[in-house]
N, C-alpha and C positions, 0 to 999 in steps of 0.2 A: 306672228302681223296680229295687230290690233283687230279686234272685232268693229260691228257697223256702230258699236258707241263709242269706240276710241281706248276701250278697254284691253289691256294685253290680256292674253288669257295667260291663268295660273301655271305656272312652274317653267314657264319661258326665258323670265330671267336666267333661272340656273341651267338652262339647257345654255343659253349664250356663254355665262360665265364658263361650262364646261369645255365650250367650243374653242372661247382665246385662249383658255390654260393650255388646250392642246396645240394650238398654233404655235402660245410661247413655246411650249416646248419642241416642238418640229423646226423650230427656229434656231435650238440647241443642239440638234439632231442631225446636221447637214450629211451629206452624202460625202462618201470617201472619195471622190473624186475631186472633190474639191477644198480637201484639205492645203494642198501648197498654196492655193490661194488666200486660207484663212490665216494658215500660217506664215507669209510676206505680212499681211496685214497685222498680225499681232507682232514680228518685231518691230514695223515702225511704229504700232501704238506703244508697245516698251517703251522705245526712244522716246518718244513724245514725254509720258510719262515721266520717265527722270528727268526730263528738261524742265518738263513742269516744277516737279520736287525739290530741283538744284533754284530756278529763278524765284520760286515763290515760296523756299522754305521758312520766310521770315514775316510772310504777309496773310497765308490761310495757317485756322487753327489748326491744332494737332488732330484733333478729331475729323476736320475735313479730309486731313491727307492721309488718314485712317482710312477711311468710307474709301475714297478713291483708289488706293491700293490693294483694300482689303476687296473690293467690288472687282477689278481690274482681275485680281489672283487668282480668284473663283471662278469670272466666265475661262480665262483662257485651260484650267486644271478641269473645268468640268465639261471642256472639250476635248482637251489630250485623254483623258481616262477613260471615256465613253469607247474608242478605236481598240482594236483587238489586234495580236501581234498577225504581219503577213511572213507566214515562211518560216515562223522562230524567229524574229527580230520587228519591233517594231517599223513603221513606214517612218522615212525621215521630217516628212510635218508633223507627225505626233512626236518626236524630239525637241522640236522646235518649238512647240507650247508649251512644253515641260519645262524644260529651260525658264522660257519667260515666265510661264506659272510658277515656277518654284523662286526664281529669282525675286518678282513682286510679294510673293508671299513672303521672303525673308524680312524687305524692306517694312511690311504692315505687320510681323509682327517683333521687328526694335523700335516703329512708330509705336505700337501697341505698349511696351516697357516703356516708351519715353510718358507714353499720358497715365500708366501707372508711377511713375514718379521715377524712372531710371535717370541718373545721375550723368547724362553723357556729354556736360562738359569736359568730366576726368574718363576715362575707363572704366565700364562699367561692366566686370567681366560676370556678374550676377544674369544680369541681360541678355549676355552674350551667351552662358550658357542652357539659357532654357530654351532659347529663341532659335539658338544652333543645332538643338536637340530633336526639336520638334521637324525643322528643313528636313534633319538629315533621317528622322525614322519615313516620311513621308516619300521621301528619295529613295529611302532602301525598299520600301512598297512597291513602288512603282518598277525598281530596278528585277524586282521578281516577279510581281506580276504582268506588268506589259512588259517583259522581255528587253527594259533599257537599260541598256548600257551606259549612256552617260548621264542618266540615274545614281549610278552604282558610284562613280567617279564624283558626283554632287552628295552622295552620303558620304564618302570617304573623307570628302575636305569637310563638310559640316560637324561629322563626327569629332575630326582632328580639333575644331575649333573649340566645341565642345569641352574636348581633354583640358585645350591647353586654359581656357578662359577658367574652368573649373579645379585646376591648379593652382593660379592667380588667384582666386578669388577664396580658396580655403588657406592655402599658403604664404600668400602674399611675399613672392622670394626678391629678394634683392638685385642679382644679374639674373643673367641669358644661360647660364649652365644648363639649368633645370626644363628650361625649354628646348633645348638643343639636345637632351637627352631623349625628353620626352618624343621629338620629331624621329628622331634616328628611333626611339623602338616602334613606334609608329609604323616606319618606313621597313622597317624588317616585320612586322605581323601583316603590313598590306602584299610582301612579297609571299609572304609561306604562304596565306589566303589565295592568292593567283596562282601559287602550284597546285591549289587544292581544287580551286575552280577551271583549271585549263583544260581537263578535259571534256566539262558538261558546260560551260559556258565560257567558251573561248575570249567572247568579246569583252564579257565582266573582267574576266583575266587580263585583258589587256588595261581598262583603266584604271584597276586598281595598281598597276607598275605605276602607270602614270599617276597617280596618288601617292605614290611612293616617291617617285620624281620630284614633285613638287615640294612635299617632306624635307627632301634632302637641299633643293635648291630653295627653301625657306632657312634653311640652318644657314648656307651659305651668305644668304641676303641678312642676315644680321650681323653679319660681320663685315662686310662692307656696304652697307648701305651707308653710311657714313663718310666713308672714304668716297663713295660714290659722288653723295651730294658738296663732301669740299672740294673734290676732281672739280666741277660744274660750277664751281661757287666763282665768280673772275677777281674775288679777291681772296681766296682760299687754297693753299696748297693739298696733297694729295697728304693722307694723314696713311699711317702706318694702318693695316687692318689687325683689329683684333681678334682675328679669326688663329687659335688653337692646330697645334699640327695635328691632331686627330681629325679632325672634323676636315682637314687640306686633302688628308687623306680618304675620308670617305666621299668627300665630293670627286675629285678625280676617278675613284674606283665605279661610285654610283656614274658618274659622265661615260665613261667606257662601256660599264653594264648596257647605260639603254641603249649605246649607241647600237651596242649589238645586238642586244634585244628586238629594238628596230629594223636593222637589217637582215635577221634572221627568218623574223614574222612579218616583217613586212606591216612595220607599225611607225606611220611616220611621227603621229605623237610622241611616244618615248622617243625618237632618234632626235626631234628637236630639243625636249628637254634634257637630253644626254647634251648637247649640244650647249644650252643655257647652262647648264652644271656646269662644264669646263670653262666658259667664259668667266662664269664666275669665279671660279679658282684659280684661272691666268692672274686676275685681276686681287684677288684676295693675294695672291702669294708675288706681284710684282709691286703694289701700291707701300710706298717706302720702303723697299728693299734696297740691300745695297747692289751697286754693278760689279757684280760676280757671278759665276755660275755656280754656285753653293747655294744651295743643295739640292732643288728641285729641277732646276734645269740639265744640270749635270746626268741626274738619276734618269730623266727623262729622254734625253740623249741617248743615252747607254741605251736603256730599256727599248726603244724603237729601233737603233741600228742591231740590237743584238735578236731582237724578233722578226724582223725583214731578213737580217744573213739565216737565219733558220730557214725561213721560207723557202730563199733563192739558192739556198747549198746544193751542189752537184746530187743529181742521183745516183746512188749504188745499183750496180746490177742486180736484177732480183736473181735469187736464189733459184735453181730448176725446182719444175714441179716434180714431187712425189710420185714413184709409180702408183699407179691405181693399184687398188684393192682386188686379188685375184682369190675369187672362191674355188676350194680346191675341195671337188668331192671325191678325193681316193680317200680309201679306209685308212683308218687309222694307223692297221698292221703294217700297208704297205708303206706308208709314210715313214713310219719306225723303220724299217729294214733299206729303205733309199738312204735316212739319214746316216745309217749305219754303214754304207757303202757295198751289203752285199743286195741279194736278189730278195725277192717276195712271192710265196705262191697264188698271192692275187693279181700276179700281172697278168696269168695264163686264166685264171679263173674267173669263170660268169658267174654272176648273183643275183639266183632268180625268188624273192619274194611273191608267197602262195598266201593264200589266206584262207582259212576254215571256217568254210559257214556252216561247218555242223552242228550239231547239238551239244550243247554244252554237258559235258561229263561232271 
Protein backbone atom coordinates (compact mmCIF):
# COMPACT_ATOMS: atom_id res chain seq x y z
CA UNK A 1 0.00 0.00 0.00
CA UNK A 2 1.38 3.48 -0.76
CA UNK A 3 2.07 5.82 2.16
CA UNK A 4 0.50 9.24 2.72
CA UNK A 5 2.89 10.84 0.21
CA UNK A 6 1.82 8.37 -2.54
CA UNK A 7 5.13 6.54 -2.55
CA UNK A 8 5.14 2.75 -2.29
CA UNK A 9 7.25 1.38 0.57
CA UNK A 10 10.53 -0.23 -0.44
CA UNK A 11 10.42 -3.96 -1.23
CA UNK A 12 6.72 -3.99 -2.02
CA UNK A 13 7.33 -4.52 -5.75
CA UNK A 14 9.44 -7.60 -5.04
CA UNK A 15 6.75 -9.06 -2.84
CA UNK A 16 4.11 -8.42 -5.50
CA UNK A 17 6.30 -10.09 -8.14
CA UNK A 18 6.83 -13.15 -5.98
CA UNK A 19 3.10 -13.38 -5.36
CA UNK A 20 2.32 -13.17 -9.07
CA UNK A 21 4.88 -15.88 -9.84
CA UNK A 22 3.41 -18.07 -7.11
CA UNK A 23 -0.06 -17.62 -8.56
CA UNK A 24 1.21 -18.46 -12.05
CA UNK A 25 2.87 -21.61 -10.78
CA UNK A 26 -0.27 -22.52 -8.89
CA UNK A 27 -2.22 -22.44 -12.16
CA UNK A 28 0.20 -25.01 -13.60
CA UNK A 29 -0.26 -27.27 -10.57
CA UNK A 30 -3.97 -28.06 -10.63
CA UNK A 31 -5.51 -30.60 -8.26
CA UNK A 32 -5.74 -34.16 -9.51
CA UNK A 33 -9.55 -34.21 -9.59
CA UNK A 34 -9.46 -31.62 -12.40
CA UNK A 35 -7.23 -33.84 -14.52
CA UNK A 36 -10.00 -35.33 -16.73
CA UNK A 37 -11.35 -31.86 -17.55
CA UNK A 38 -7.86 -30.61 -18.41
CA UNK A 39 -7.19 -33.66 -20.58
CA UNK A 40 -10.45 -33.15 -22.49
CA UNK A 41 -9.48 -29.55 -23.17
CA UNK A 42 -6.00 -30.71 -24.24
CA UNK A 43 -7.47 -33.01 -26.89
CA UNK A 44 -9.66 -30.21 -28.30
CA UNK A 45 -6.75 -27.75 -28.19
CA UNK A 46 -4.43 -30.19 -29.97
CA UNK A 47 -6.99 -30.74 -32.72
CA UNK A 48 -7.39 -26.99 -33.10
CA UNK A 49 -3.62 -26.52 -33.38
CA UNK A 50 -3.42 -29.25 -36.03
CA UNK A 51 -6.11 -27.52 -38.10
CA UNK A 52 -4.38 -24.17 -37.63
CA UNK A 53 -1.07 -25.60 -38.79
CA UNK A 54 -2.64 -27.15 -41.86
CA UNK A 55 -4.66 -24.13 -42.94
CA UNK A 56 -2.05 -21.48 -42.18
CA UNK A 57 0.99 -23.50 -43.22
CA UNK A 58 1.93 -21.01 -45.95
CA UNK A 59 0.51 -17.92 -44.27
CA UNK A 60 2.52 -17.76 -41.05
CA UNK A 61 6.28 -17.75 -40.83
CA UNK A 62 8.09 -20.88 -39.69
CA UNK A 63 9.20 -19.11 -36.53
CA UNK A 64 5.58 -18.41 -35.56
CA UNK A 65 4.65 -22.05 -36.14
CA UNK A 66 7.60 -23.08 -33.98
CA UNK A 67 6.55 -20.82 -31.09
CA UNK A 68 2.93 -22.06 -31.19
CA UNK A 69 3.89 -25.74 -31.25
CA UNK A 70 6.70 -25.45 -28.69
CA UNK A 71 4.58 -23.48 -26.23
CA UNK A 72 1.65 -25.89 -26.47
CA UNK A 73 3.95 -28.92 -26.09
CA UNK A 74 5.70 -27.39 -23.07
CA UNK A 75 2.41 -26.65 -21.30
CA UNK A 76 0.96 -30.12 -21.88
CA UNK A 77 4.12 -32.00 -20.97
CA UNK A 78 4.64 -29.78 -17.94
CA UNK A 79 1.13 -30.57 -16.75
CA UNK A 80 1.49 -34.29 -17.45
CA UNK A 81 4.87 -34.89 -15.84
CA UNK A 82 3.95 -33.40 -12.46
CA UNK A 83 1.37 -36.10 -11.66
CA UNK A 84 2.46 -39.36 -10.08
CA UNK A 85 1.28 -42.89 -10.70
CA UNK A 86 -1.78 -44.18 -8.86
CA UNK A 87 -1.49 -47.79 -7.79
CA UNK A 88 1.47 -48.47 -10.07
CA UNK A 89 -0.08 -46.99 -13.22
CA UNK A 90 -0.66 -43.43 -14.41
CA UNK A 91 -4.16 -41.93 -14.37
CA UNK A 92 -5.91 -41.88 -17.72
CA UNK A 93 -5.82 -38.11 -18.06
CA UNK A 94 -2.04 -38.13 -17.63
CA UNK A 95 -1.67 -40.55 -20.54
CA UNK A 96 -3.84 -38.24 -22.69
CA UNK A 97 -1.66 -35.25 -21.81
CA UNK A 98 1.51 -37.20 -22.55
CA UNK A 99 0.27 -38.31 -25.98
CA UNK A 100 -0.82 -34.79 -26.93
CA UNK A 101 2.37 -33.25 -25.60
CA UNK A 102 4.69 -35.71 -27.34
CA UNK A 103 2.83 -35.30 -30.63
CA UNK A 104 3.10 -31.51 -30.47
CA UNK A 105 6.75 -31.80 -29.45
CA UNK A 106 7.51 -33.92 -32.49
CA UNK A 107 5.80 -31.37 -34.75
CA UNK A 108 7.76 -28.58 -33.04
CA UNK A 109 11.07 -30.39 -33.57
CA UNK A 110 10.30 -30.96 -37.26
CA UNK A 111 9.46 -27.26 -37.56
CA UNK A 112 12.76 -26.43 -35.85
CA UNK A 113 14.56 -28.64 -38.35
CA UNK A 114 12.84 -26.73 -41.13
CA UNK A 115 13.96 -23.43 -39.59
CA UNK A 116 17.52 -24.77 -39.39
CA UNK A 117 17.51 -25.55 -43.11
CA UNK A 118 16.17 -29.08 -43.52
CA UNK A 119 14.76 -29.68 -46.99
CA UNK A 120 11.29 -31.17 -46.56
CA UNK A 121 10.40 -30.69 -50.20
CA UNK A 122 12.17 -34.03 -50.51
CA UNK A 123 12.61 -36.64 -47.81
CA UNK A 124 15.10 -35.35 -45.23
CA UNK A 125 16.23 -38.46 -43.30
CA UNK A 126 18.78 -36.58 -41.22
CA UNK A 127 16.09 -34.39 -39.69
CA UNK A 128 13.94 -37.42 -38.88
CA UNK A 129 16.89 -39.11 -37.15
CA UNK A 130 17.50 -36.54 -34.43
CA UNK A 131 13.89 -35.43 -33.99
CA UNK A 132 12.67 -39.03 -33.61
CA UNK A 133 15.55 -39.84 -31.25
CA UNK A 134 14.67 -36.91 -28.96
CA UNK A 135 10.98 -37.82 -28.84
CA UNK A 136 11.84 -41.49 -28.31
CA UNK A 137 14.21 -40.69 -25.44
CA UNK A 138 11.64 -38.49 -23.68
CA UNK A 139 8.90 -41.07 -24.20
CA UNK A 140 11.14 -43.85 -22.87
CA UNK A 141 11.93 -41.76 -19.78
CA UNK A 142 8.23 -41.10 -19.17
CA UNK A 143 7.42 -44.78 -19.67
CA UNK A 144 9.79 -45.69 -16.82
CA UNK A 145 9.47 -42.76 -14.42
CA UNK A 146 5.71 -42.30 -14.86
CA UNK A 147 4.91 -45.99 -15.53
CA UNK A 148 3.20 -44.99 -18.77
CA UNK A 149 2.69 -47.94 -21.10
CA UNK A 150 1.51 -45.78 -24.00
CA UNK A 151 4.81 -43.90 -23.80
CA UNK A 152 6.60 -47.23 -24.26
CA UNK A 153 4.71 -47.69 -27.53
CA UNK A 154 5.55 -44.14 -28.62
CA UNK A 155 9.21 -44.67 -27.74
CA UNK A 156 9.38 -47.90 -29.73
CA UNK A 157 7.80 -46.28 -32.79
CA UNK A 158 10.01 -43.19 -32.55
CA UNK A 159 13.22 -45.19 -32.18
CA UNK A 160 12.16 -47.41 -35.07
CA UNK A 161 11.62 -44.38 -37.28
CA UNK A 162 15.03 -43.04 -36.21
CA UNK A 163 16.73 -46.31 -37.16
CA UNK A 164 15.05 -46.43 -40.58
CA UNK A 165 15.89 -42.79 -41.23
CA UNK A 166 19.50 -43.30 -40.17
CA UNK A 167 19.84 -46.24 -42.57
CA UNK A 168 18.43 -44.14 -45.40
CA UNK A 169 20.68 -41.20 -44.46
CA UNK A 170 23.89 -43.25 -44.34
CA UNK A 171 23.49 -45.89 -47.05
CA UNK A 172 20.95 -44.40 -49.50
CA UNK A 173 19.41 -47.78 -50.46
CA UNK A 174 17.67 -48.11 -53.81
CA UNK A 175 14.93 -50.62 -52.89
CA UNK A 176 12.67 -51.49 -49.98
CA UNK A 177 14.35 -54.78 -49.03
CA UNK A 178 16.77 -53.28 -46.42
CA UNK A 179 13.94 -51.44 -44.69
CA UNK A 180 11.83 -54.61 -44.57
CA UNK A 181 14.66 -56.55 -42.98
CA UNK A 182 15.23 -53.76 -40.46
CA UNK A 183 11.52 -53.78 -39.57
CA UNK A 184 11.59 -57.56 -39.16
CA UNK A 185 14.64 -57.38 -36.87
CA UNK A 186 13.02 -54.62 -34.83
CA UNK A 187 9.84 -56.67 -34.48
CA UNK A 188 11.87 -59.64 -33.24
CA UNK A 189 13.78 -57.44 -30.77
CA UNK A 190 10.56 -55.93 -29.44
CA UNK A 191 9.03 -59.38 -28.89
CA UNK A 192 12.12 -60.54 -26.99
CA UNK A 193 12.13 -57.40 -24.84
CA UNK A 194 8.42 -57.87 -24.11
CA UNK A 195 9.15 -61.39 -22.84
CA UNK A 196 11.70 -59.95 -20.40
CA UNK A 197 9.35 -57.15 -19.28
CA UNK A 198 6.32 -59.42 -18.99
CA UNK A 199 6.91 -60.25 -15.32
CA UNK A 200 7.42 -56.79 -13.82
CA UNK A 201 5.93 -54.52 -16.49
CA UNK A 202 3.01 -56.41 -18.10
CA UNK A 203 1.33 -53.32 -19.60
CA UNK A 204 4.61 -52.16 -21.11
CA UNK A 205 5.18 -55.65 -22.52
CA UNK A 206 1.75 -55.52 -24.17
CA UNK A 207 2.58 -52.22 -25.85
CA UNK A 208 5.92 -53.58 -27.07
CA UNK A 209 4.03 -56.45 -28.70
CA UNK A 210 1.78 -53.85 -30.33
CA UNK A 211 4.87 -52.05 -31.63
CA UNK A 212 6.14 -55.33 -33.10
CA UNK A 213 2.77 -55.81 -34.80
CA UNK A 214 3.02 -52.31 -36.25
CA UNK A 215 6.49 -53.09 -37.61
CA UNK A 216 5.22 -56.21 -39.39
CA UNK A 217 2.20 -54.31 -40.67
CA UNK A 218 4.53 -51.67 -42.11
CA UNK A 219 6.33 -54.43 -44.03
CA UNK A 220 3.04 -55.49 -45.57
CA UNK A 221 2.03 -51.95 -46.40
CA UNK A 222 5.28 -51.38 -48.30
CA UNK A 223 4.14 -54.09 -50.67
CA UNK A 224 0.44 -53.40 -51.02
CA UNK A 225 0.32 -49.60 -50.84
CA UNK A 226 0.66 -49.13 -54.59
CA UNK A 227 -1.80 -51.91 -55.27
CA UNK A 228 -4.33 -50.29 -52.90
CA UNK A 229 -3.94 -46.91 -54.60
CA UNK A 230 -4.35 -48.54 -58.02
CA UNK A 231 -7.45 -50.42 -56.87
CA UNK A 232 -9.07 -47.24 -55.54
CA UNK A 233 -8.24 -45.26 -58.66
CA UNK A 234 -11.16 -45.07 -61.14
CA UNK A 235 -8.77 -45.40 -64.08
CA UNK A 236 -6.38 -48.02 -62.75
CA UNK A 237 -6.60 -51.72 -62.19
CA UNK A 238 -5.18 -53.85 -59.43
CA UNK A 239 -1.47 -54.42 -59.89
CA UNK A 240 0.35 -57.49 -58.61
CA UNK A 241 1.76 -56.90 -55.16
CA UNK A 242 5.58 -56.87 -55.18
CA UNK A 243 5.73 -58.64 -51.79
CA UNK A 244 8.02 -61.68 -51.75
CA UNK A 245 6.82 -64.94 -50.27
CA UNK A 246 8.92 -64.69 -47.10
CA UNK A 247 7.10 -61.51 -46.09
CA UNK A 248 3.75 -63.12 -46.82
CA UNK A 249 4.68 -65.90 -44.39
CA UNK A 250 5.70 -63.31 -41.79
CA UNK A 251 2.40 -61.46 -42.21
CA UNK A 252 0.20 -64.49 -41.72
CA UNK A 253 2.31 -65.79 -38.82
CA UNK A 254 2.34 -62.42 -37.07
CA UNK A 255 -1.39 -61.95 -37.65
CA UNK A 256 -2.31 -65.29 -36.13
CA UNK A 257 0.15 -64.80 -33.28
CA UNK A 258 -1.18 -61.35 -32.42
CA UNK A 259 -4.79 -62.60 -32.39
CA UNK A 260 -3.81 -65.51 -30.14
CA UNK A 261 -1.89 -63.17 -27.82
CA UNK A 262 -4.81 -60.77 -27.68
CA UNK A 263 -7.24 -63.58 -26.88
CA UNK A 264 -5.09 -65.13 -24.16
CA UNK A 265 -4.00 -61.91 -22.45
CA UNK A 266 -7.22 -60.02 -23.31
CA UNK A 267 -5.27 -57.36 -25.18
CA UNK A 268 -7.63 -55.80 -27.74
CA UNK A 269 -4.88 -53.73 -29.37
CA UNK A 270 -2.85 -56.79 -30.30
CA UNK A 271 -5.96 -58.57 -31.59
CA UNK A 272 -6.90 -55.67 -33.88
CA UNK A 273 -3.34 -55.44 -35.15
CA UNK A 274 -3.51 -59.16 -35.91
CA UNK A 275 -6.66 -58.60 -37.94
CA UNK A 276 -4.96 -55.74 -39.80
CA UNK A 277 -1.96 -57.95 -40.60
CA UNK A 278 -4.19 -60.74 -41.90
CA UNK A 279 -6.20 -58.33 -44.06
CA UNK A 280 -2.96 -56.97 -45.51
CA UNK A 281 -1.80 -60.52 -46.16
CA UNK A 282 -5.09 -61.37 -47.89
CA UNK A 283 -4.81 -58.36 -50.17
CA UNK A 284 -1.12 -59.06 -50.89
CA UNK A 285 -1.74 -62.63 -52.03
CA UNK A 286 -4.93 -61.77 -53.94
CA UNK A 287 -3.91 -58.66 -55.91
CA UNK A 288 -3.16 -59.75 -59.45
CA UNK A 289 -3.28 -63.47 -58.62
CA UNK A 290 -4.65 -66.12 -60.96
CA UNK A 291 -8.08 -67.64 -60.40
CA UNK A 292 -6.74 -70.78 -58.76
CA UNK A 293 -6.42 -72.30 -55.30
CA UNK A 294 -2.64 -72.60 -55.53
CA UNK A 295 -0.88 -72.07 -53.23
CA UNK A 296 -1.99 -70.06 -50.23
CA UNK A 297 -5.75 -70.79 -50.43
CA UNK A 298 -5.24 -74.54 -50.61
CA UNK A 299 -2.60 -74.54 -47.86
CA UNK A 300 -4.74 -72.48 -45.48
CA UNK A 301 -7.85 -74.56 -46.18
CA UNK A 302 -6.02 -77.80 -45.40
CA UNK A 303 -4.36 -76.33 -42.33
CA UNK A 304 -7.63 -74.95 -40.98
CA UNK A 305 -9.58 -78.17 -41.56
CA UNK A 306 -6.80 -80.26 -40.02
CA UNK A 307 -6.57 -78.06 -36.93
CA UNK A 308 -10.33 -78.09 -36.35
CA UNK A 309 -10.47 -81.85 -36.92
CA UNK A 310 -7.77 -82.34 -34.31
CA UNK A 311 -9.84 -80.35 -31.83
CA UNK A 312 -13.11 -82.16 -32.70
CA UNK A 313 -11.72 -85.71 -32.73
CA UNK A 314 -13.56 -88.23 -30.47
CA UNK A 315 -12.15 -88.56 -27.03
CA UNK A 316 -10.45 -91.84 -26.15
CA UNK A 317 -11.34 -93.36 -22.77
CA UNK A 318 -8.87 -92.40 -20.14
CA UNK A 319 -6.70 -95.18 -18.65
CA UNK A 320 -7.57 -96.29 -15.13
CA UNK A 321 -5.91 -94.44 -12.35
CA UNK A 322 -2.88 -96.18 -10.86
CA UNK A 323 -3.33 -97.70 -7.39
CA UNK A 324 -2.43 -95.50 -4.50
CA UNK A 325 1.07 -95.90 -3.17
CA UNK A 326 0.99 -97.92 0.06
CA UNK A 327 3.70 -97.45 2.61
CA UNK A 328 4.77 -100.80 4.03
CA UNK A 329 6.16 -100.61 7.55
CA UNK A 330 6.95 -104.34 7.67
CA UNK A 331 10.62 -105.02 8.45
CA UNK A 332 12.83 -105.93 5.53
CA UNK A 333 13.41 -109.51 6.76
CA UNK A 334 9.66 -110.23 6.92
CA UNK A 335 9.12 -108.84 3.44
CA UNK A 336 11.97 -110.93 2.07
CA UNK A 337 10.52 -114.10 3.61
CA UNK A 338 7.11 -113.32 2.20
CA UNK A 339 8.55 -112.94 -1.29
CA UNK A 340 10.27 -116.33 -0.90
CA UNK A 341 7.00 -118.01 0.05
CA UNK A 342 8.10 -118.90 3.59
CA UNK A 343 7.24 -117.66 6.98
CA UNK A 344 9.15 -115.17 9.01
CA UNK A 345 9.77 -114.96 12.69
CA UNK A 346 8.93 -111.31 12.45
CA UNK A 347 5.24 -112.25 12.14
CA UNK A 348 5.09 -113.29 15.80
CA UNK A 349 7.74 -111.01 17.15
CA UNK A 350 7.14 -107.70 18.81
CA UNK A 351 9.89 -105.21 18.44
CA UNK A 352 10.43 -102.85 21.37
CA UNK A 353 12.88 -99.97 21.03
CA UNK A 354 14.49 -98.86 24.31
CA UNK A 355 16.48 -95.67 24.67
CA UNK A 356 19.49 -95.72 26.96
CA UNK A 357 19.67 -92.46 28.91
CA UNK A 358 22.62 -93.54 31.03
CA UNK A 359 26.03 -91.87 31.01
CA UNK A 360 28.17 -92.39 27.98
CA UNK A 361 30.79 -95.15 28.34
